[in-house]
Backbone as a ProteinNet text record, in pm:
[ID]
protein_1_A
[PRIMARY]
MDHISPAVPGRQLPHGESAAPAVERTVRLLELLGTQPRGLGGQALADATDMPRATLYRMLKVLAAHAFVQQAADGGWQLGPALARLGQRAARSTDLLGAAPPVMHRLAADVRETVKLVVVDGVEALTVAVADPHLEARVTARVGTRVPLHIGGSQRLLLSHAGAAAWRRVLSGPLERRTTRTLVDPARLRASLELLRRGDSEQSVGEGIDGVGAAAALVRGSGDRVLAALVAVYIHAGKPARQLQEIRARVEAAAADLSSLQLEVVRAEGAPTQR
[TERTIARY]
529.8	456.6	315.8	226	88.9	66.3	-33.1	-63.9	-206	-223.4	-342.4	-390.6	-496.7	-560.2	-616.1	-596.1	-654.9	-809.2	-858.9	-1004.4	-1055.5	-1181.5	-1240.2	-1359.8	-1352.4	-1461.3	-1594.1	-1682.2	-1828.4	-1858.5	-1751.6	-1772.5	-1840.9	-1944.1	-2019.7	-2001.1	-1967.1	-1946.1	-2075.8	-2071.1	-2197.7	-2258.9	-2382.9	-2457.3	-2398.7	-2374.9	-2315.4	-2158.9	-2087.6	-1948.9	-1881.5	-1970.9	-1919.1	-1859.1	-1733.9	-1672.1	-1727.5	-1796.9	-1842.7	-1979	-2088.1	-2204.6	-2261.4	-2239.1	-2294.4	-2215.6	-2085.8	-2004.7	-2055	-2074.8	-2115	-2255.5	-2349.4	-2471.7	-2461.1	-2373.2	-2344.1	-2284.5	-2202	-2132.9	-2246.2	-2322.3	-2439.5	-2523.1	-2560.8	-2648.6	-2586.3	-2469.9	-2400.5	-2388.9	-2355.7	-2346	-2482.8	-2590.4	-2719.4	-2760.5	-2737.5	-2762.1	-2679.2	-2558.7	-2474.6	-2527.6	-2624.7	-2679.2	-2818.2	-2852.3	-2973.3	-2954.8	-2895.1	-2858	-2977.9	-3104.2	-3221.2	-3258.8	-3209.8	-3242.2	-3348.2	-3365.2	-3463.8	-3526.7	-3656.2	-3729.6	-3693.5	-3733.4	-3698.3	-3740.3	-3877.1	-3929.4	-3851	-3824.8	-3753.3	-3603.5	-3546.1	-3414	-3423.7	-3524.4	-3543.4	-3567.5	-3658.4	-3676	-3552.8	-3480.7	-3361.5	-3249.8	-3231.7	-3124.4	-3164	-3293.2	-3337.7	-3301.2	-3320.4	-3289.3	-3408.6	-3429.1	-3533.7	-3537.8	-3651.7	-3661.9	-3592	-3607.9	-3548.8	-3394	-3338.4	-3192.8	-3149.8	-3230.9	-3191.4	-3197.3	-3290.8	-3304.9	-3192.6	-3156.8	-3034.2	-2912.6	-2895.3	-2774	-2778	-2890.9	-2904.7	-2890.6	-2931.3	-2913.2	-2758.5	-2685.5	-2547.1	-2479.4	-2502	-2441.9	-2470.5	-2592.8	-2636.2	-2561.8	-2536.9	-2467.6	-2332.8	-2271.5	-2131.4	-2136.9	-2257.4	-2272.6	-2246.3	-2246.7	-2221.5	-2357.2	-2475.5	-2597.8	-2665.8	-2771.4	-2855.2	-2996.7	-3093.8	-3233	-3259.7	-3316.3	-3367.8	-3487.5	-3525.7	-3648.6	-3778.1	-3777.6	-3901.3	-3895.9	-3793.6	-3782.1	-3702.8	-3659	-3576.7	-3447.6	-3361.6	-3226.6	-3125.7	-3018	-2924.8	-2785.3	-2679.4	-2537.4	-2510.5	-2430.9	-2394	-2267.4	-2225.8	-2105.6	-1978.1	-1988.3	-1864.4	-1801	-1891.2	-1837.6	-1758.3	-1809.8	-1753.8	-1613.7	-1604.2	-1477.2	-1376	-1420.8	-1324.2	-1282.7	-1375.7	-1341.9	-1234.9	-1252.3	-1147.7	-1010.4	-1017.7	-876.3	-822.9	-911.5	-849.2	-796.1	-854.5	-821.4	-689	-632.3	-507.5	-405.1	-280.2	-185.5	-150.2	-120	-77.6	82.4	133	288.5	341.8	426.9	479	558.1	624.1	698.1	618.8	484.3	394.1	334.6	316.1	244.2	338.2	471.8	560.8	603.9	637.1	694.8	626	491.9	436.1	460.8	446.2	475.8	619.4	699.3	836.1	882.4	827.2	868.7	802.6	691.2	634	723.9	770.1	854.8	984.1	1042	1180.5	1164.6	1043.7	1026.6	996.1	929.3	892.2	1024.5	1113.9	1228.2	1354	1335.9	1446.5	1573.7	1550.8	1651.3	1622.8	1722	1705.3	1632.6	1536.6	1453.3	1473.4	1492.2	1505.1	1419.3	1388.6	1315.5	1399.5	1418.9	1509.7	1446.3	1485.8	1420.2	1536.1	1492.5	1585.9	1612	1730.1	1773.3	1889.8	1852.2	1953.9	2012.7	2138.2	2195.8	2230.9	2164.6	2191.7	2045.7	2071.5	1963.8	1978.4	1870.7	1890.4	1798.7	1855.3	1772.1	1701.2	1560.5	1478.1	1413	1421.5	1361.8	1422.6	1434	1499.9	1421.2	1405.2	1347.7	1441.5	1490.9	1595.3	1545.8	1571.7	1521.8	1594.6	1706.3	1778	1830.2	1880.1	1945.2	2093.9	2175.5	2320.7	2383.6	2340.3	2389.8	2300.4	2340.3	2248.6	2324.8	2279.1	2338	2268.9	2349	2293.6	2268.4	2175.4	2141.3	2113.2	2148	2122.3	2051	1954.9	1882.5	1983.6	1967.1	2059.1	2168.7	2193.3	2292.1	2269.3	2359.1	2347.8	2435.6	2375.1	2450.1	2422.1	2529.8	2503.6	2402	2329.9	2218.6	2253.7	2379.3	2410.6	2469.6	2477.3	2541.2	2440.2	2411.3	2316.9	2183.1	2119.3	2003.6	1885.9	1870	1770.1	1791.4	1913.3	1941.2	1906.5	1954.7	1936.7	1792.1	1715.3	1564.2	1512	1542.8	1494.5	1533.6	1659.5	1708.6	1638	1611.3	1544.5	1410.9	1338.3	1213	1221.6	1333.7	1355	1345.2	1349.4	1327.4	1465.8	1443.5	1564.9	1668.3	1633.6	1725.4	1809.7	1756.9	1836.8	1929.9	1887.6	1979.1	2090.6	2056.9	2176.4	2281.2	2225.3	2319.4	2411.7	2348.9	2424.2	2529.6	2473.5	2549.6	2662.5	2643.7	2755.6	2857.7	2832.5	2930.4	3022.4	3121.6	3200.5	3127.2	3147.3	3075	3169.4	3140.9	3224.7	3220	3324.8	3334.7	3358.2	3267.3	3284.6	3327.9	3276.6	3319.6	3338.6	3382.5	3392.4	3266.2	3154.6	3019.7	2959.6	3012.9	2951.8	2953.5	2831.3	2825.4	2882.9	3002.8	3069	3081.9	3042	3038.9	2905.3	2911.3	2784.2	2688.1	2740.1	2659.3	2595.4	2664	2603	2501	2528.6	2439.7	2309.3	2326.4	2204.8	2118	2189.4	2107	2032.4	2099.8	2039	1920.1	1934.7	1816.6	1697.6	1727.2	1627.4	1541.9	1615	1541.2	1465.8	1524.7	1461.3	1340.9	1328.5	1218.8	1088.2	1106.9	990.2	912.1	981.6	923.5	924.2	885	890.9	972.1	1050.5	1132.8	1268.7	1358.2	1492.7	1567.6	1659.8	1733.4	1873	1972.3	2111.6	2208.3	2320.4	2422.5	2566.7	2619.5	2767.1	2803	2713.9	2742	2788	2749.8	2794	2888.7	2858.7	2942.5	2954.2	3079.1	3093.1	3014.4	2937	2866.2	2733.1	2695.6	2563.8	2463.1	2351.1	2246.7	2125.5	2053.8	1927.7	1812.4	1698.5	1570.8	1493.7	1456.6	1384.8	1263.2	1169.6	1039.9	995.2	940.1	900.9	777.6	760.8	640.8	593.7	467.4	407	299.4	280.1	181.1	59.4	-13.7	-127.6	-72.2	-161.9	-110.8	-1.1	11.8	114.2	263	281.3	425.4	500.4	635	724.8	768.8	736.9	771	910.6	932.4	1044.3	1069.7	1170.7	1198.2	1207.6	1133.3	1137	1238.3	1335.3	1454.5	1482.7	1503.5	1554.3	1696.4	1792.9	1930.1	1972.1	2067.3	2101.3	2240.5	2290.8	2421.3	2372.2	2432.2	2394.1	2445.7	2557	2621.5	2534.1	2515.3	2438.8	2294.7	2241.4	2096.1	2067.8	1983.5	1940.2	1848.6	1844.1	1765.1	1621.7	1565.3	1420.9	1404.5	1506.2	1495.7	1504.3	1598.7	1609.8	1480.4	1415.9	1288.8	1189.6	1181.6	1080.6	1102.8	1223.4	1251.1	1204.5	1235.3	1186.9	1036.7	970.4	822	764.8	828.6	767.7	798.3	906.2	925.3	835.2	810.5	713.2	571	529.4	401.3	387.7	502.4	486.5	480.9	560.3	555.3	415.7	364.9	224.1	128	136.7	50.8	71.5	187.4	210.3	152.5	176.3	129.2	-22.6	-84.9	-237.5	-292.3	-214.7	-262.4	-271.6	-216.2	-214.1	-166.6	-46.2	8	53	86.5	105.4	245.7	300.8	433.8	534.3	660.2	754.6	814.7	810.7	851.1	926.6	1064.1	1145.3	1255.2	1317.7	1423	1539	1578.1	1683	1642.9	1515.7	1465.8	1388.1	1384.8	1298	1156.6	1070.3	930.9	877.3	795.8	738.9	596.4	543.9	400.1	347.1
-4965	-4939.1	-4901.2	-4964.1	-4920	-4775.6	-4713.7	-4575.4	-4580.3	-4515.2	-4503.8	-4362.2	-4337.5	-4202.5	-4160.5	-4033.3	-3986.2	-3988.3	-4019.6	-4012	-3882.1	-3853	-3723.9	-3714.9	-3629.7	-3627.4	-3602	-3685.5	-3663.6	-3715.7	-3770.3	-3825.1	-3952	-3970.3	-4088.1	-4152.1	-4279.2	-4360	-4365.3	-4364.9	-4383.6	-4516.5	-4529.9	-4650.3	-4774.6	-4869.6	-4993	-5004.3	-4891.8	-4890.2	-4918.8	-4923.3	-4950.4	-5081.5	-5091.5	-5222.1	-5290.7	-5213	-5267.1	-5193.5	-5233.8	-5158.4	-5156.8	-5269.5	-5261.3	-5166.6	-5150.4	-5049.1	-4913.1	-4893.2	-4761.8	-4723.3	-4811.3	-4784.5	-4755.7	-4827	-4807.3	-4668.7	-4621.4	-4487.1	-4379.8	-4397.3	-4305.8	-4288.1	-4409.7	-4405.3	-4324.1	-4353.9	-4284.5	-4127.6	-4103	-3953.2	-3891.2	-3959.2	-3895.4	-3884.8	-3979.1	-3960	-3840.1	-3818.7	-3713.7	-3587.1	-3564	-3434.8	-3422.3	-3523.7	-3520.6	-3555.8	-3472	-3509.8	-3557.8	-3517.2	-3560.8	-3702.2	-3743.4	-3886.1	-3883.3	-3997.5	-4007	-4148.8	-4154.5	-4284.9	-4379.5	-4496.9	-4593.7	-4575.9	-4529.6	-4505.1	-4384.9	-4280.5	-4171.8	-4209.5	-4296.2	-4344.9	-4429.9	-4521.8	-4601.4	-4518.7	-4415.9	-4327.1	-4253.8	-4196.9	-4117.3	-4190.1	-4327.7	-4404.4	-4496.5	-4502.7	-4586.3	-4725.7	-4773.5	-4915.7	-4984.8	-5114.1	-5182.7	-5188.2	-5185.9	-5179	-5294.7	-5417.4	-5533.6	-5508.5	-5472.3	-5443.2	-5327.9	-5230.6	-5115.1	-5171	-5240.5	-5280.3	-5382.8	-5466.2	-5551.2	-5473.6	-5375.4	-5292.8	-5206.1	-5156.5	-5081.6	-5169.7	-5299.7	-5390.3	-5424.5	-5430.1	-5459.8	-5337.1	-5214.8	-5095.9	-5064.9	-5106	-5069.9	-5170.9	-5291.3	-5379.7	-5336.8	-5245.6	-5201.7	-5060	-5005.7	-4872.1	-4757.1	-4787.9	-4684.8	-4616.8	-4675.5	-4601.8	-4646.9	-4561.8	-4599.8	-4544.2	-4597.8	-4551.4	-4442.2	-4331.8	-4230.2	-4265.5	-4172.4	-4204.4	-4218.4	-4144.3	-4157.8	-4266.6	-4343	-4467.8	-4442.4	-4315.3	-4281.6	-4328	-4316.5	-4364.2	-4242.8	-4249.5	-4147.4	-4206.7	-4124.2	-4173.6	-4213.6	-4323.4	-4370.1	-4325.8	-4361.9	-4311.2	-4371	-4482.1	-4537.6	-4452.8	-4379.6	-4286.7	-4168.7	-4117.7	-4007.7	-4050.4	-4174.2	-4225.4	-4239.9	-4289.2	-4310.4	-4173.7	-4071.1	-3944.3	-3872.2	-3897.1	-3839.9	-3896.4	-4031	-4090.8	-4056.9	-4043.2	-3997.9	-3859.3	-3768.1	-3628.7	-3602.9	-3702.5	-3671.2	-3776	-3730.3	-3818.1	-3912	-4044.3	-4121.5	-4135.9	-4063.3	-4065.4	-3939.2	-3955.7	-3835	-3744.7	-3805.1	-3721.6	-3639.4	-3675.6	-3601.5	-3489.7	-3516.1	-3415.4	-3321.9	-3357.1	-3277.9	-3153.5	-3137.8	-3004.8	-2880.1	-2870.1	-2735.9	-2698.8	-2792.6	-2785.3	-2744.7	-2815	-2788.1	-2639.7	-2603.9	-2464.3	-2360.3	-2383	-2279.3	-2278.4	-2385.6	-2395.8	-2317.4	-2348.6	-2284.4	-2133.6	-2085.4	-1943.7	-1888.2	-1962.8	-1911.2	-1898.3	-1993.4	-2004.5	-1940	-1921	-1880.9	-1964.6	-2081.8	-2184.8	-2296.5	-2385.7	-2500.6	-2599.7	-2672.1	-2775.4	-2903.5	-3015.8	-3135.4	-3247.4	-3345.2	-3464.9	-3591.1	-3662	-3770.4	-3889	-4005.5	-4139.2	-4233.6	-4339.1	-4446.2	-4538.9	-4567.1	-4665	-4739.1	-4869.4	-4942.8	-4878.6	-4852.7	-4789.4	-4640.9	-4586.5	-4443.7	-4364.6	-4239.6	-4152.8	-4088.6	-4106.1	-4064.4	-3941.1	-3839.7	-3712.4	-3734	-3725.5	-3750.3	-3631	-3519.1	-3398.5	-3281.8	-3156.3	-3047.4	-2921.6	-2830	-2693.3	-2597	-2517.7	-2418.8	-2276.8	-2191.5	-2063.6	-1969.5	-2016.6	-1933.2	-1803.3	-1817.3	-1706.5	-1716.6	-1618.3	-1631.7	-1693.5	-1669.9	-1729.6	-1846.4	-1966.5	-2085.3	-2209.1	-2315.7	-2438.1	-2519.2	-2568.6	-2639.5	-2775.1	-2842.1	-2982.8	-3029.8	-3168	-3230.6	-3359.1	-3367.5	-3499.8	-3614.9	-3714.8	-3842	-3844.9	-3742.9	-3739.9	-3851.2	-3920.1	-4023.5	-3988.9	-4007.8	-3977.2	-4104.6	-4150.2	-4254.1	-4216.1	-4304.7	-4286.7	-4233.3	-4259	-4202.9	-4054.8	-3998.5	-3869.8	-3757.5	-3680.5	-3565.1	-3600.1	-3502.2	-3518	-3568	-3525.5	-3580	-3719.3	-3759.8	-3897.2	-3989.7	-3948.8	-4017.7	-4023.2	-3921.9	-3920.2	-4033.3	-4042.1	-4158.4	-4289.2	-4304	-4425.3	-4466.8	-4376	-4403.2	-4477.7	-4447.6	-4506	-4616.8	-4657.5	-4755.2	-4895.2	-4928.5	-5060.3	-5121.6	-5231.2	-5302.7	-5346.9	-5400.3	-5446.8	-5333.4	-5222.1	-5108.3	-5065.3	-5058.9	-5026.5	-5130.8	-5249.2	-5344.1	-5331	-5299	-5289.7	-5165.5	-5057.9	-4940.7	-4950.5	-4994	-5002	-5093.3	-5194.4	-5309.3	-5270.5	-5172.5	-5140.1	-5031	-4994.2	-4878.3	-4756.4	-4664.3	-4539.6	-4427.6	-4378	-4275.1	-4145.6	-4078	-3948.1	-3839.4	-3738.6	-3625.2	-3494.5	-3481.8	-3364.7	-3406.8	-3325.2	-3356.4	-3382.6	-3339.9	-3356.5	-3488.5	-3550.2	-3677.2	-3784.5	-3851.6	-3949.7	-4090.7	-4127.1	-4253.7	-4359	-4320.6	-4419.7	-4492	-4626.1	-4697	-4673	-4672.4	-4650.6	-4515.1	-4416.1	-4281.3	-4269.6	-4344.7	-4325.6	-4406.6	-4516.5	-4593	-4513.7	-4436.4	-4353.5	-4242	-4191.6	-4085.5	-4130.5	-4256.9	-4313.7	-4347.9	-4390	-4412.2	-4285.6	-4171.9	-4048.4	-4005	-4012.7	-3957.3	-4041.2	-4171.4	-4238.2	-4207.7	-4124.8	-4084	-3970.3	-3903.1	-3783.7	-3791.4	-3684.7	-3679.7	-3572	-3510.4	-3388.2	-3383	-3324.5	-3307.1	-3181.9	-3119.6	-3007.1	-3034.1	-3012.9	-3041.2	-2942	-2943.4	-2854.9	-2925.3	-2911.2	-2945.7	-3097.9	-3189.8	-3326.4	-3388.9	-3318.2	-3375.6	-3272.7	-3137.7	-3036.1	-2932.1	-2882.1	-2776.8	-2657.9	-2612.5	-2480.8	-2497.7	-2613.1	-2634.6	-2705.2	-2638.7	-2685.5	-2750.1	-2821	-2880.3	-2894.4	-2868.1	-2894.8	-2994.5	-3107.2	-3213.6	-3264.8	-3306.6	-3366.9	-3479.7	-3580.6	-3695.3	-3679.2	-3734.4	-3728.6	-3873.4	-3884.1	-4020.8	-4037.3	-4163.5	-4198.4	-4276.6	-4354.2	-4426	-4531.8	-4563.8	-4654.5	-4599.3	-4469.6	-4403	-4454.2	-4503.1	-4547	-4424.1	-4425.2	-4322.1	-4332	-4231.4	-4233.7	-4159.9	-4048.9	-3969.8	-3874	-3786.4	-3675.1	-3544.9	-3443.3	-3314.4	-3229.4	-3180.1	-3116	-2975.9	-2879.6	-2753.7	-2734.9	-2704.6	-2702	-2551.3	-2515.8	-2370.7	-2350.6	-2235.6	-2185.1	-2143.3	-2212.7	-2190.8	-2052.2	-2016.1	-1892.2	-1773.5	-1694.2	-1570	-1578.8	-1701.3	-1720.9	-1719.6	-1626	-1626.2	-1748	-1782	-1891.2	-1887.3	-1766.3	-1752.4	-1783.4	-1755.6	-1786.6	-1938.7	-1999.6	-2148.3	-2212.9	-2166.2	-2225.3	-2215.3	-2091.2	-2075.1	-2157.4	-2184	-2282	-2423.1	-2458	-2593.4	-2605.9	-2508.8	-2506.9	-2501.7	-2437.6	-2430.8	-2559.8	-2623	-2764	-2860.7	-2855.7	-2946.7	-2927.1	-2804.8	-2771.9	-2826.2	-2802	-2849.5	-3003.2	-3072	-3215.2	-3273.8	-3201.6	-3231.3	-3220.9	-3109.6	-3098.5	-3220.7	-3252.8	-3375.9	-3505.4	-3525.2	-3636.4	-3643.2	-3528.3	-3534.5	-3581.6	-3591.7	-3637.7	-3791	-3856.7	-4012.6	-4066.5	-4028.7	-4082.6	-4224.1	-4288.7	-4435.9	-4468.8	-4396	-4448	-4328	-4365.4	-4268.4	-4329.1	-4253.5	-4319.3	-4214.3	-4238.4	-4162.5	-4247.8	-4197.3	-4271.9	-4287.9	-4409.8	-4435.3	-4445.7	-4425	-4422.5	-4550.2	-4593.6	-4712.8	-4678.4	-4774.4	-4764.1	-4823.7	-4757.7	-4809.8	-4830.5	-4934	-4981.4	-5021.8
2502.7	2639.2	2604.4	2686.2	2678.4	2719.7	2655.7	2678.5	2747.5	2867.1	2933.2	2920.4	2863.7	2850.1	2989	3028.6	3151.7	3150.3	3270.5	3265	3260.9	3193	3193.2	3285.8	3390.7	3490.7	3418.2	3461.1	3412.1	3271.3	3206.9	3071	3070.5	2980	2975.6	2832.8	2837.4	2718.4	2639.8	2505.7	2421	2466.2	2437.7	2471.1	2399.6	2471.3	2413.3	2414.5	2455.4	2461	2589.3	2701.6	2835.7	2844.9	2904.8	2923	3043.8	3141	3262.2	3298.3	3223.1	3244.7	3387.5	3460.9	3596.4	3681.8	3653.6	3741.9	3698.6	3565.6	3524.6	3584.8	3591.7	3649	3797.9	3870.9	4000.9	4031.3	3946.8	3953.3	3927	3829.6	3801.7	3920.2	3977	4088.3	4208.2	4245.5	4354.5	4331	4199.4	4157.9	4175.5	4133.9	4150.7	4290.7	4382.8	4525.1	4585.9	4528.2	4571.9	4548.6	4454.6	4415.9	4504.7	4585.8	4654.9	4800	4884.1	5024.5	5104.9	5071.6	5149.8	5101.5	4992.6	4936.9	4832.7	4773.6	4656.8	4685.2	4654.7	4660.5	4548.3	4560.4	4468.2	4322.6	4317.4	4186.6	4114.3	4183.9	4131.2	4082.3	4166.4	4126.6	3995.1	3996.3	3874.7	3745.1	3757.9	3648.2	3603.3	3704.7	3671.7	3612.6	3652.7	3614.1	3485.4	3462.9	3356	3382.3	3514.3	3537.2	3585.8	3557.9	3610.7	3752.5	3818.2	3963.6	4034.4	3980.1	4033.9	4037.1	3921.8	3915.7	4015.2	4022	4108.7	4249.4	4295.8	4439.9	4467.6	4370.4	4409.2	4431.5	4347.1	4366.4	4494	4535	4654.7	4771.1	4764.3	4872.9	4898.2	4792.7	4800.6	4858.2	4808.2	4843.9	4988.6	5036.9	5167.7	5270.8	5224.1	5306.6	5347.4	5253.7	5277	5318.2	5354.7	5405.6	5299.9	5174.2	5071.2	5046.9	5078.8	5083.9	5205.8	5235.6	5348.2	5335	5400.1	5383.6	5484.3	5435.1	5526.2	5610.1	5695.4	5778.1	5703.8	5584.8	5503	5401.6	5403.3	5311.2	5191.1	5165.8	5058.8	5078.2	4962.6	4972.5	4970.3	5036.2	5038.4	5061.9	5030.8	5051.8	5190.9	5208.9	5341.2	5397.6	5519.4	5582.4	5516.7	5454.2	5405.7	5291.5	5219.5	5110.6	5176.2	5288	5357.5	5418.5	5469.6	5516.6	5398.8	5290.9	5190.7	5128.8	5130.6	5080.2	5161.3	5306.3	5401.5	5368.7	5354.2	5316	5191.4	5092.1	4955.5	4970.2	5058.4	5051.8	5125.5	5201.2	5261.3	5211.6	5190.2	5157.7	5276.8	5252.3	5351.7	5363.6	5273.3	5267.2	5337.7	5436.6	5504.4	5414.7	5317.9	5225.4	5130.1	5120.5	5045.1	5127.6	5255.3	5341.6	5408.8	5424.6	5515.3	5451.2	5318.9	5276.7	5308.8	5301.3	5341.9	5487.2	5572.5	5714.2	5743.6	5679.1	5691.1	5641.7	5520.6	5477	5565.1	5627.3	5711.2	5845.7	5884.3	6006.6	5980.7	5865.2	5828.1	5820.9	5769.9	5755.4	5899.1	5981.8	6121.5	6212.3	6205	6293.6	6227.7	6090.9	6009.7	6029.1	6015.9	6026.8	5924.7	5903.8	5815.8	5901.3	5819.1	5879.9	5793.6	5868.5	5800.6	5849.2	5780.8	5826.6	5813.6	5938.6	5933.5	5975.7	5926.7	5952.7	5994.9	6064.6	6095.2	5985.7	5952.8	5860.7	5901.4	5958.5	6016.8	6145.2	6150.9	6270.1	6233.5	6134.1	6093.4	6088.1	6093.6	6068.8	5934.1	5844.2	5705.7	5685.5	5623.2	5592.4	5463.6	5474.4	5357.3	5298.4	5364.9	5311.2	5390.2	5312	5373.9	5338.7	5420	5389.2	5424.9	5332.8	5352.4	5349.2	5454.8	5460.6	5375.5	5297.7	5202.5	5263.8	5381.4	5445.9	5447.2	5440.1	5431.2	5552.1	5672.7	5789.7	5822.8	5794	5825.9	5821	5882	5872.1	5752.9	5663.2	5541.8	5571.1	5512.3	5513.1	5380.9	5360.6	5231.3	5239	5149.7	5145.2	5113.9	5187.1	5162.6	5262.3	5343.3	5451	5553	5593.6	5711.1	5819.4	5941.1	6075.8	6159.9	6225.7	6314.6	6422	6475.6	6563.9	6697	6730.4	6873.3	6869.8	6744.4	6738.5	6718	6828.3	6813.8	6881.6	6936.6	7007.6	6921.3	6792.3	6703.8	6677.9	6659.1	6633	6746.8	6858.5	6988.3	7026.5	6991.2	7011.2	6931.7	6794.8	6714.4	6769.1	6811.6	6862.5	6979.4	7077.3	7196.5	7179.1	7064.5	7035.1	6931.7	6896.5	6783.9	6835.6	6965.3	7016.2	7064.1	7127.1	7195.6	7098.7	6974.1	6875.8	6826.7	6800.4	6757.4	6868.6	6995.4	7102.4	7116.2	7095	7102.2	6988.9	6876.5	6761.9	6775.7	6828.1	6849.5	6966.8	7077.5	7197.2	7199.3	7101.3	7096.5	6997.8	6916.4	6805.1	6851.5	6771.7	6807.4	6794.8	6887.1	6891.9	6835.7	6723.8	6660.8	6740.2	6765.3	6826.5	6727.5	6724.4	6620.4	6697.3	6821.7	6896.9	7039.8	7125.3	7264.1	7334.7	7270.5	7332.6	7287.9	7189	7142.4	7248.8	7270.9	7371	7313.5	7369.7	7310	7425.3	7549.8	7662.8	7665.5	7641.3	7632	7750.8	7869.8	7989.7	7991.3	7950.4	7947.9	7828.9	7717	7609.3	7639.4	7708.6	7749.3	7848.2	7948.4	8036	7970.2	7863.8	7774.3	7703	7651.1	7574.7	7673.5	7785.7	7885	7910.1	7930.4	7945.9	7835.9	7713	7596.4	7554.3	7582.8	7536.8	7621.6	7720.3	7798.9	7738.1	7635.7	7571.9	7423.8	7357.1	7200	7149.1	7227	7180.7	7246.7	7183.2	7242.8	7179.9	7257.2	7210.9	7251.5	7156.2	7194.7	7119.1	7154.8	7089.9	7077.3	6959.2	6948.6	6959.4	6939.1	6943	6821.5	6704.9	6574.9	6512.6	6533.8	6479.7	6581.5	6621	6723.2	6691.7	6784.5	6767.2	6692.1	6642.2	6577.5	6668.9	6678.4	6779.6	6688.6	6755.9	6688	6783.3	6743.5	6818	6741.4	6801.6	6734.3	6792.9	6722.5	6774.9	6689.6	6753.5	6673.8	6593.5	6479.7	6395.9	6409.5	6468	6477.5	6370.6	6332.4	6230.4	6293.4	6210.4	6245.7	6341.3	6449.4	6551	6644.1	6636.5	6720.4	6693.8	6575	6545.5	6511.3	6548.2	6517.1	6373.4	6296.7	6158.5	6126.5	6198.7	6166.6	6285.1	6270.7	6349.3	6265.9	6308.3	6246.4	6325.7	6256	6311.9	6259.1	6348.1	6303.9	6348.3	6252.8	6293.2	6273.7	6363.1	6369.7	6434.2	6401.1	6468.8	6615.7	6711.5	6843.4	6908.6	6874.7	6933.5	6911.5	7019.6	7008.7	7028.5	7038.9	7054.5	7208	7256.7	7390.2	7419.7	7549.3	7586.5	7550.2	7546.2	7505.1	7358.4	7276.2	7137.2	7108.4	7181.3	7172.7	7223.3	7316.4	7374.9	7259.2	7195.3	7100	6972.3	6934.8	6828.9	6857.5	6976.6	7020.4	7024.4	7077.3	7078.4	6946.4	6841.7	6715.4	6640.8	6661.8	6610.7	6661.7	6797	6850.4	6796	6782.1	6722.6	6574.5	6498.7	6359.4	6350.3	6436.6	6439.7	6477	6578.3	6620.9	6511.6	6427.3	6312.7	6208.7	6185.1	6105.9	6161.3	6292	6353.9	6353.1	6354.7	6368.1	6236.9	6128.7	5993.6	5990.9	6097.4	6116.8	5985.2	5936.8	5817.9	5834.2	5726.3	5730.8	5686.3	5596.8	5541.9	5514.9	5506.5	5465.5	5343.4	5229.8	5111.6	5028.7	5005.1	4924.9	4863.8	4750.9	4695.1	4800.7	4826.8	4913.4	5058.4	5082.3	5216.1	5250.3	5366.7	5397.1	5396.1	5366.9	5359.5	5483.1	5569.7	5688.1	5667.1	5727.3	5710.1	5836.5
[MASK]
+++++++++++++++++++++++++++++++++++++++++++++++++++++++++++++++++++++++++++++++++++++++++++++++++++++++++++++++++++++++++++++++++++++++++++++++++++++++++++++++++++++++++++++++++++++++++++++++++++++++++++++++++++++++++++++++++++++++++++++++++++++++++++++++++++++++++++++++++++

C-alpha cells in the first residue's frame, strides 16, 4: 500500500524539488496577498515572489478571471471573492452525519430524552444516528433500526414528503399493525399524509410501541430537499401538555439549525447517500 505523508502547513520545498513549480508559485502568491488585505502593487508582488513580471501578470490574469484575485481601486491586487466562498464551503461539513451529533447531543440534554436521526430507505425509515441522555428512565434507540414508513408520526412525516412513488409502494403493500393506534387503513393513511406534507413537524404517541411518544421535525438540505427527520422519543405517561409542546418546539428549533447549514448528503454505513 502506498504511504502518503501528511502535508506540513507552511513548509516550502528546497529549490529545485517542487513537482509543480507553477502551482507552488500560485500558492505563494495567494498566501502573500492574504497577509495584505489592502493589496499590493505589481512591482511589490514581483519583488516578494521573485517572479518575472511577465509570468506574474499572466498568473494574475488567470486568477482574476476566476475571481481568486481582484484589483483594488488604487490598481493594487488583493484576494477575490472566490476564495471566501471556497473557505465557507470548506469550513462546514456537507455531510449531515458529520454535522448532526453536536446538535443532537444538545437537544438530548435539553429535553432529557433520546434523540435520533432517521432517513428514508426504500419503504422503511432507517435510524442513522442516536444521542442518548443516559438517564435511567428513557426510551432507547439503536443505529441501524428500521421501521416501516407508515408506523409512527416521524416515519409518516418522512413518507409524506417522499413523493408519489413512495406513497404508491407503501399504500399498495400490506400495512403492518403494531399497536391499536397504527394506521393500517390505506384511506386514513393517505389522508394523514396529505395533512403532514403541508408542514415540517409532527408529534404522535403509541403508534409503534404503546406508551411511547415522539416529536419529529424535518431536516432540509441544499435545494430545500428533505434529508432526514430529527426525532425525540420519550415515555408519554405523566408528561403534561406544556412539556410535550416544549419538546416539540425544541426539536423543531434543532432541526431548523441543521437545515440552516444547507447540507448536501447523508452518509453512513448502511445508509443511503443523497445528492
